[in-house]
C-alpha positions in Angstrom: 34.5 243.9 59.6 33.7 240.3 60.4 36.2 238.6 62.8 37.6 235.1 62.7 38.6 233.1 65.7 42.3 233.3 66.6 44.6 230.4 67.6 43.9 231.4 71.3 40.2 230.7 70.8 40.9 227.4 68.9 43.2 226.3 71.7 40.6 227.1 74.3 38.0 224.9 72.5 40.5 222.1 72.0 41.5 222.3 75.7 37.9 221.6 76.9 36.5 219.5 74.1 39.3 217.0 73.8 39.6 214.9 70.6 37.9 211.5 70.3 38.2 209.8 66.9 35.5 207.3 67.9 31.9 208.6 68.5 30.9 208.9 72.1 28.0 210.2 74.1 28.7 213.5 76.0 27.4 213.9 79.6 24.2 215.4 78.1 23.6 212.2 76.0 24.5 213.6 72.6 26.6 211.6 70.2 29.9 213.5 69.6 33.1 212.9 67.7 36.4 214.7 67.0 36.8 218.1 68.7 33.3 218.1 70.1 31.5 217.8 66.7 27.8 217.0 66.9 26.9 218.2 63.4 26.4 215.8 60.5 29.5 214.7 58.6 28.8 214.3 54.9 25.1 214.2 55.8 25.5 211.6 58.6 25.2 212.6 62.3 27.7 211.2 64.7 26.5 207.8 65.9 27.6 204.7 67.8 30.5 203.0 66.0 31.5 206.0 63.8 35.3 206.5 63.5 37.2 209.3 61.8 40.9 210.2 61.4 42.8 212.9 63.2 43.0 214.9 59.9 39.2 214.6 59.5 38.7 215.8 63.1 40.9 218.8 62.7 39.3 219.7 59.4 35.8 219.3 60.9 36.7 221.7 63.7 37.9 224.4 61.3 34.9 224.0 58.9 32.3 223.9 61.6 33.7 227.0 63.4 32.5 229.2 60.6 28.9 228.8 61.7 29.7 229.9 65.2 31.9 232.8 64.0 28.9 234.0 61.9 26.6 233.7 64.9 28.8 236.0 67.0 29.5 238.4 64.1 25.7 238.7 63.6 25.3 240.0 67.1 26.4 243.3 65.6 28.7 244.3 68.4 32.2 245.7 68.1 34.0 242.9 70.0 37.8 242.8 70.5 39.5 239.5 69.6 39.5 238.0 73.1 35.8 238.7 73.5 35.1 237.2 70.1 37.1 234.1 70.8 35.4 233.6 74.1 31.9 233.8 72.6 32.7 231.5 69.7 34.0 228.9 72.2 30.9 229.5 74.3 28.4 229.0 71.5 30.4 226.1 70.0 29.7 224.3 73.2 26.1 225.5 73.7 24.7 226.2 70.2 24.2 229.3 68.1 20.8 229.9 69.6 22.3 230.6 73.0 22.4 234.4 72.6 19.1 235.4 74.1 17.5 236.8 77.3 19.7 238.6 79.8 22.9 237.5 78.1 21.8 239.1 74.8 20.7 242.2 76.6 24.1 242.6 78.3 25.8 242.1 74.9 23.7 244.7 73.2 24.3 247.1 76.1 28.1 246.3 75.9 27.9 245.7 79.7 31.0 243.5 79.5 31.2 242.5 83.2 27.6 241.4 83.1 28.2 239.4 79.9 31.0 237.5 81.7 28.8 236.9 84.7 25.9 235.6 82.5 28.2 233.2 80.8 29.1 231.6 84.1 25.5 230.6 84.6 25.6 228.1 81.7 27.4 225.3 83.5 24.6 222.8 83.7 23.3 220.0 81.5 20.5 217.4 81.9 21.9 214.2 83.3 19.3 211.4 83.7 16.6 214.0 83.2 17.8 216.3 86.0 19.5 219.7 85.4 23.0 219.1 86.9 26.1 221.3 87.3 29.0 219.7 85.6 32.5 220.5 86.9 33.9 220.5 83.4 31.4 223.1 82.2 32.1 225.2 85.3 35.8 225.2 84.4 35.1 226.0 80.8 32.7 228.9 81.6 35.4 230.3 84.0 38.1 230.1 81.3 35.8 231.7 78.7 34.7 234.5 81.0 38.3 235.3 81.9 39.3 235.4 78.3 36.3 237.6 77.5 37.4 240.1 80.1 41.1 239.9 79.3 42.3 243.1 77.7 43.7 242.7 74.2 47.4 243.6 74.0 48.2 245.7 71.0 51.0 244.5 68.9 54.3 246.2 69.8 55.7 246.9 66.4 58.8 248.6 67.6 59.7 245.7 69.9 58.9 243.2 67.2 61.1 244.9 64.7 64.0 245.1 67.1 63.7 241.4 68.1 63.7 240.4 64.4 66.9 242.4 63.8 68.6 240.6 66.8 67.3 237.3 65.5 69.0 238.0 62.1 72.2 238.9 63.9 71.9 235.7 65.9 71.9 237.6 69.2 68.7 235.7 70.1 67.7 232.2 68.9 64.0 232.1 69.9 62.3 234.9 68.2 58.9 234.4 69.9 60.4 234.8 73.4 61.2 238.5 72.8 58.7 239.9 70.3 56.0 240.5 72.9 56.3 241.7 76.5 53.6 239.1 77.4 55.9 236.2 76.3 59.2 237.3 77.8 60.9 234.7 80.0 62.9 236.4 82.7 64.9 233.3 83.2 66.3 233.7 79.7 67.7 237.2 80.4 71.2 236.2 81.7 71.7 234.3 78.4 70.5 237.4 76.5 72.9 239.6 78.3 75.8 237.2 77.6 74.9 237.2 73.9 75.0 241.0 73.9 78.5 241.0 75.3 77.8 241.1 79.0 76.9 243.9 81.4 80.3 245.6 81.2 80.0 246.0 77.5 76.4 247.2 77.7 77.4 249.8 80.2 80.3 250.9 78.1 78.1 251.2 75.0 75.6 253.2 77.1 72.8 250.6 76.4 72.2 250.3 80.1 73.0 252.7 82.9 71.9 250.9 86.1 74.4 248.1 86.4 73.0 246.9 89.7 69.5 246.5 88.2 70.9 243.8 85.9 73.4 242.3 88.2 70.8 241.7 91.0 68.1 240.7 88.5 65.7 243.5 89.5 64.6 244.0 85.9 61.1 243.6 84.4 59.6 243.3 81.0 59.8 247.1 80.4 63.5 247.1 81.1 64.1 244.2 78.7 62.0 245.9 76.0 64.2 249.0 76.3 67.3 246.9 76.3 66.3 245.0 73.1 65.3 248.2 71.2 68.5 250.1 72.2 70.8 247.2 71.4 69.1 246.7 68.0 70.2 250.3 67.0 73.9 249.5 67.5 75.7 249.6 64.2 
């Protein structure tokens, strides 16, 4: 099944492209506008003096990403979402014809660490005719490689359901802070415990058993996950 870039991938592209509503020349000397758009807009390539609106820039990014999504999907490899996002960002910056040679070989062999290493090599552009390493490209390649190798976290449906129940009961006010173990903010836990009636009540109701763990803030995301799920089952 064909994948589409996630918000994580879009955010990565935006982070490094930046948005310019007036056309400018990138370090490689190519006229660019919006979120790194170099393709023609209504048949007209970006050029000196061209100006667009923010809404046009955002729309151009979404519309132009499809060609890069297609290029990665056509590689015929079973990528996870992080790998797909990283490669779409990679070829959005370098062009859909970038998948060749040792990079393509590593992709076809699913030699993931080598794919990430190969990506790091594409950090140069021609400046005044000379192939030059650009710090911005080096940072981008590092970010893309790290995302490519980052393990996808499966959605924790049990935790998500429990958090949604507590949100409806107004025990928690920021749903996104508790639906995923990756997003949990430990500094919010004292407030969570207070909203649950405090440590004494939680011990009494047998939601927690190790009082000192919570009093001395020795808990981690796994402890908080168990707490939320158990508390959600209270009548």
